[in-house]
Residue, then its C-alpha position, 0 to 999 in steps of 0.5 A: v145402341q146403333l142404327v145404321e142406314s144405307g141404300g140412299g144415292l142418286v136416282q132419276p125420277g120414276g125410279s126406285l131405292r130400298l133403304s136398309c137400316v141395321a139395329s144393334g144394342f137393343t131388342f129390336s124385336n121389341a121395337a117400333m121402327y120409324w122412317y122420317r126424312q128431312p128435305p133441304g131447308k125443311e123440318r123433319e117429317l115421318v114417312a113410315q112406321i111399323l110396330s114390333g110385330g110387323g103389323g101397324t104400318k102407317y105412311a105419310d100421305s106422300a108416301k102412300g102407295r109408292f113406299t113400303i115399310s117392312r122389317d126382318n127381326a131375324k136380321n135386325t133390319v128395317y127396310l124402306q122400299m121406294a118407288s116412283l120417286k119424285p124430286e120432291d122425295t129428295a131428303v136425308y132419310y133417318c131411322k128411328a127406334i122406340s124401345a123400352w120408352l127409349t128413342y134412337w136415331g140413325q145417322g141418315t142416308q142422302v137420297t137425291v131424285a134428279s135427272 
């Protein structure tokens, strides 16, 4: 099983990024997918979730109105579109999958919002 995140980087405040997470080794279309983040010195927190059919999206209050989670089951990929980024969005962003009661994590991708 693999979850591989990409798309992180350095962006100025107010900018946008799209994170991708490509999954393999399990039935992606049946999995609930999540994006978490871990800011420096803080605990990991849930950012957004999306259920297997593409519905059931939920967002942390900090992400509402700025972030959008989506998935492409044909590509085994979940996305996190982030807009109006703020310095407090700086974190390592992780992809998580729950499939058949098993949990899988990616290795994370760094997002840094700074001028």
